[in-house]
N, C-alpha and C positions, 0 to 999 in steps of 0.2 A: 615531586607534585608540588606546585605552589600554595602557599597555605591555604587550607580550605575555609573560605568565609563562608561563617552561620549568620544569617539574620535574625537577629536578636528577637525582630518583631513578631517572626516565625515560630518562635521556639516555645515546645511546650515541654512541662517534666517527664523525662525516660520513662517513667512508669508508664505512661499509654502506649498500646499498640500502634506501631506504624510500619507501613511498608515503603520500598523505595521504588521511584519511577523516575525516568530519563528524559530532561527535554520534554516538559508535560503540554507545552506548546503548543505541540503537534496534532494531529487530528485523532479525536477519541482520548487527548490526553488528561482535559479538564472535565470530561463527562465521566473517565474513571474515578477520577478524585472525589469529584460530588456524590458517586453511587457508594463506593469505599465510607462515607463519611457518614452519608445516609443510612445507610443499609447495617454496616459491620461498627461503626463508629472509629472506623481506623482513619489515622491522619498521614498523609503522604511525605515523607522524607524526598525532597526532589532535586536529583542529581541533573546539573547543567553544564554542558559540555563545550559553551558557548556565551561568556558574560554578557557581550553586544546584545544578543536574541534573549536574553534573560532579561536585562533591564527594560527590554522594549516590550516584552510580551506580558511581564509582571502589571507594567503602566495599564497595559490595554485588558488583561483580565483579571476582574478581580478574586475571581476563585484561587487564583495562586498567593494573593496574599489573605487569605479569608483562616478562618479557625481549621477550615480541614487540610492546612499544610501546617505540619510539625515543625520544618526546617528547609532550607535552602542551603544548598550546597555548588560552588563554581567547582568542578572536577576536571584534572585532567586524567583521560581513560587510558594514556601511557603508563601511569602509576596509580591504576584503580586499585592497587592491594591496599595502598596508604590509606585510601577514603575508606575503604572495607574495614581495616581496623579503627579507624575512627569511629565508624558509624556504629561498629559493635559496642565502642563502649560510652555511647552517648544515646541508643536508640535500642530498642527492642523490637526489631525487626522479622515481621510474622510472614512476610510475602515477597516479591518482583511482581511487575509490570510491566511485560514487554511489548509494549501494545503497537511498534512498529519497526521495522524493518532494522534500521540503525542499532536499536535497542538491545537486539535479540542475543550476542554475544556476551555483550556487559553483564546485562541480568541474569544471567545463564553463570558466569562468572561470580556473580554475588550469590547467587542462591544456592552455588555447590559450597562456596567460602564459608556462607552461614548456616551451612547442612539443614538447608530448608527442603521438606517433603517434596517439592514439587520439581525440584535439580534435577534435570536428566541431558549432562552437558554433552555425552557421544551424540544423543537424538537430535539436542536442538542445533548442533556446528553442523548437522548435515544441511540443514535448511539455509545453509549461507555460505554451500559451496554445491552448486549446480551439478558439478561429474561425480562428485561424491557420493550425493543422494541417491542420481539413477544407476551407480555402480552398484552400490547397496539393495535396490530394490532388484537391481539383476541379478543378484547372488541371493538374495533371501527371497525373492519370489520369481522364480524364472517363467513362469507360466503368464504373469501378469506383462501386456504387451510394455516397451521400452524403444525408443529409438536409439539408434546408435552415437555415442558420443567419446570425446576424447580430448584434453589436455595438449594446447599447443603453445608454445610458445615464438614460434620464430615466422616468417614467410616458408623457409624451408619445410617446417611440420606440414604445413597447410599443404602445399606444392606436394609431397611426397605421399598426401592422405587423400587426394580430391578424387585422385586416379579410380579408388576403391568405389565396388557398386552400391554401397550404402551413402557416400558422398556425390553422387552425381550431383544432388543439389544441397548446400549446405548453408548451415546459419553460425558464424562468429560472432560471440558474445561475452563480454564479463563474466569469470565465474562465480563471482562476488554479486554482479549487478541484480538490480530490481528498478522496478518503474518502467520498464521498456523502454529502455535507455542503451546506447551502445550498439545496436541489434544489426548486423550486416548479412544480408541475405549474396549468396555468390553460387555459381556453378561450375561443374569441372573444368570449362573452357574460359573460366574468367581470368585474368591476365594478370601475370604478377604485381604488376604497378597498381591494378585497383584493389588487391591485397595487401600489399604494403601500405598502400594510403591508410585501410581502414587501420593497420597495427600501429602505424603512428599515431593515428588518432585516440585510441585508448590504449596509449602504451603508461598511463599512470596505474594502471590494472596490472597486478604481477600475474595473472594468471586468465588466458582464455582457452575458453570451451568451444569446442568443435562440434556442432550436431548436425546429424542428419535430419534434412529438410523434409517435414509432415506435412503434405497439400489438406485440405478440406478446412473447415468453418470449425473456430475458436469459441471453446466456451469455457465458463468459471463456475467452479462449486464452493459453494461457502456451507461451512459448518461449523461444530464443534466437538471434540474429544473428551469425553468423560474419564472417570477415574480411572472404570478398567480398559481404558485403551479401545471401545465402542466410538464410531465415529458418527455423527448425526449430520443429516445433511440439512441445511435450514432454505438454502437456495440456490437456483442455477440462472444465469444470465449466458448471454449470446453475444460475442464481440461482432460489428460491424468495421472493419478496416479497410481503411481505401491508402495508396499512394500517392505521397506529398512530401515535397521539399528532400526532393531523394532518399526518402526512406520507406519500405515497402508495405509498412502494418501500421500506421498513423491512426488512431482512435477518432472513428466517425459516429458511430450510434451502439448503445448498449440495450437490448433486449430482454427482457426478462420471458424466461421460458415455462411454460405450462407444467403442473405437477400432473402425474396421471398418466403421460404420453410414454412409448417405450423409450424412447430419446432420451427425457428424463430420468426413467430409470435404469437406463444402460449406462448415465455418466454417473449418477450417484452411486450405483455399485461398484465402478471401477474407482473413483475416486476414494471411498470408503477403503478398497483393498489398497489402493498405494496407502493411504495412510497408516491402514492395520497393518501392514507390512515395515512402516519407518520406526515403528515401536510407541510414537507420540502417546502421549497421556495429559488430560488436563490442559488443553490449549485448544483456542481458538483453529482452522484450518481455512486456506484459500488454496483452493488446487484449479491450474489453466491445463484445458485437454484439448488438442485437435479430434475432430474426428475422420475418417475417411471410409475408402470401401474396406478398409479392414476393421475398423470401429475405431475406440476409445485409443489414443496414445498422450502420456501424459507430454505437458511441455516445460511447467515449473509449479511449484509447490510452496505453499510458507507456511510458516507457523504462527499466524497471526490473523486479526481482523482483517478485510479489505478496505483497500483506501477508496477514495473517492466519495465519502460518506455512503458506502453501501452496505455496511455495516447497520446502520441506523435503519436504510430503507429496507434492506433483507429481512430485518426483525420487526417492524411496520406491517409488512406486506400479509404476517402472520396476527395482527390484529394489537389492541393495546398491552398483551402481555409476552409481547416478542422480542425483549431486549438482549441484544448480544451481546453488549457490553456488561450487563448485569452476569448473563451465564457466563462471560469468559470472567468476571471478579471474580463469581462463585469458585471458581476449578482453580484461580491463582490460589486462593486462599485454604481451601477446604477440600477434603478428598472423598467426601461423602457425595452421592447420587442425586442428583436434581434432574427430573424430567421437564423435558423441553415444552412447553405449551403451544404446540405447532398446529395453525388452523390453516389446512390446504385448502378448506373451501374459500376462504378470506383470502389468501392468497392467490390465487385463480381467478379471482374476481374483478382483477382490471388488467388491463393491458400498463405497461409501464416500460418507459426507455427513456436513457441519457440519451441527450444530444452535445455534442462536444466540438466546441470551436476549434477552427485551424487557422493560425497566422502565418502569413508566407514570409513575414522580415520583423524584426524588430523594430519598435516606435514607442515611442510614448503617445498614451491615449488624450487627447486634449480635448477631445470631443465623440459622447455615445451618444446612440440614436438607438429607441425602440424596445428600451429594457420595460418601462412600462407599459407597452403595448404586448409584451412577450408574458408577463407578470399577471395581464387581463385577461390571457385566454383562461376556457373553462380548464383546459388540461394542464395546465402550469401548478406544479407540485412545489419544488424548491429550486434555489441555487445550488448547484456545487461548488460554482467558482462564479462570481460575477465581475464584471468587467468596471474598474472603477477610474474616474478621470483622474490623473496624474500619474496612473500608473505605466509599468514600461511591460511592454508585451514583447517575448522571445520566438524566436522562429519555432513553429513545433516541429520540434523532432521524436517528442515522447510524452508518454502522459503526463509527464510534470510538467511542462511547457506550454501546454492549452492556455489558452488567452481568456476561455471561460467554459463553463459546463451548465449545463438547466436538464433537470427532471420531471417528467412530463409522465401525467396518469389519465388515463380514460377507461371507459368500458370494452372499448373493441382495440383491437391493433389498427385498422385503416385509420380511426380519428385519431389514434397517436401519431400514426405515421403523416398525415395530415398537417397537425399542429406541429410537428418536427420540421417539417417543409417551413412554415410560418416563421418559425425562431429563426432557420439561417436567413431568411430574409429581410426581418427585422432587424437584427444587431449590425448597425453598420458604425463604425468610427472614423473620425477626421477626413468624413466626406467632405465636408466643407471650410476646411483650415488648409490653408496656402503653405507655401513652405517656409515664410517668413513669418508669418503668426506662429507654426508650429515651432519653429526654432526658439522663438520667445518663449514661448509657452513649457516650452520643454526646459529652458533654462530657471523660470521661474519656478516649476514643480521641485527643482533639483533642488534651487536652494532652501525652497521652504521646508523641503523633507529632512536637509543637513541641518536648517535652521531647528527645526523641531528633535534633533537627536534620531534620523530614521535615514540609515545608509542603504 
């Protein structure tokens, strides 16, 4: 590992208790840093895996240069043991915070090496291995409904399996994937060329999982696992997905599901059974489930907060005390029980909906319309991703490449549905920018970003 660099401007005496957090410029990272410092007096030891990103975000986020940060290091994850040894000698580390998908395994390895009570290496690794997780659940809880799955490494593996009854329709996806990326839907009659094209596209992944396709409507269940292993549901949302850009499952809208309905109770019970069977403790969870005529069936499960600002929203629905970052932080640091102040009456009092944009092609945004009109809607709640002039959109193929996303809130479902339609009508870009002007502006924006050190 290249010599780790400590930013002396961030350093505090090692007698202070600290915790480790990886790449805290991602979603919720700054919130964790602020909460841990304000609530527990704990300072962050930030480990950065990309120095360019570190410098850019440290300049943009004052929290990363504040007294809430004890030290900042550039770390090569391939030589994590070197960093752990150095961290032991320089800091008193009481916790790790794996707040997003890519930090789960490094945080687990660090917690295990430091002997932290939170460490649960066998369990946490299941959540980064789709096949192993479902195989564990099949063995641990055989009465829990689970779809068929297996690892495939070649096109021939797929061809030899697709004739089986469970795989008349099937999904191929990276075994360690996340963010709805690189998902392929096929039928038993799909030809070899289609399957080969998919395998070529995802060859950067070492393993591909082949899963029985489950039809029906998809939902996700958010919650927190306490120190005893009891899973507490906080919110449930329904995905509304549409085909676009050659993909079958692009996010279009996401709707909050009302508490107290038979469907809510069935989904909460199923998700809690899944989490209990994993053995997970002291961790937030995000479980994706499809419901068909046979009932709920697991699609994915994650040992982290949900993305797209959904942790903030899920907590907020319960009132000012519903802080999911705070709940998660408590259990990363402590093993004592904390009651979740859930207000289901407040949760049910408003219809809530995400509206996701879909971009048909990559292009630079040179002009954007409708943002002020969207923000003026009485149903407007907040932006998850706001389109900004000068940025480049990508062709939308997963939830990470959507060009914009807005949250709406209203007293009734019809009202929020009408507002969603208005949002789609109003957000437009580059309608009045010709090809020559677009090229000139793209060059200008690119030059400005490079000049300012942003790539």
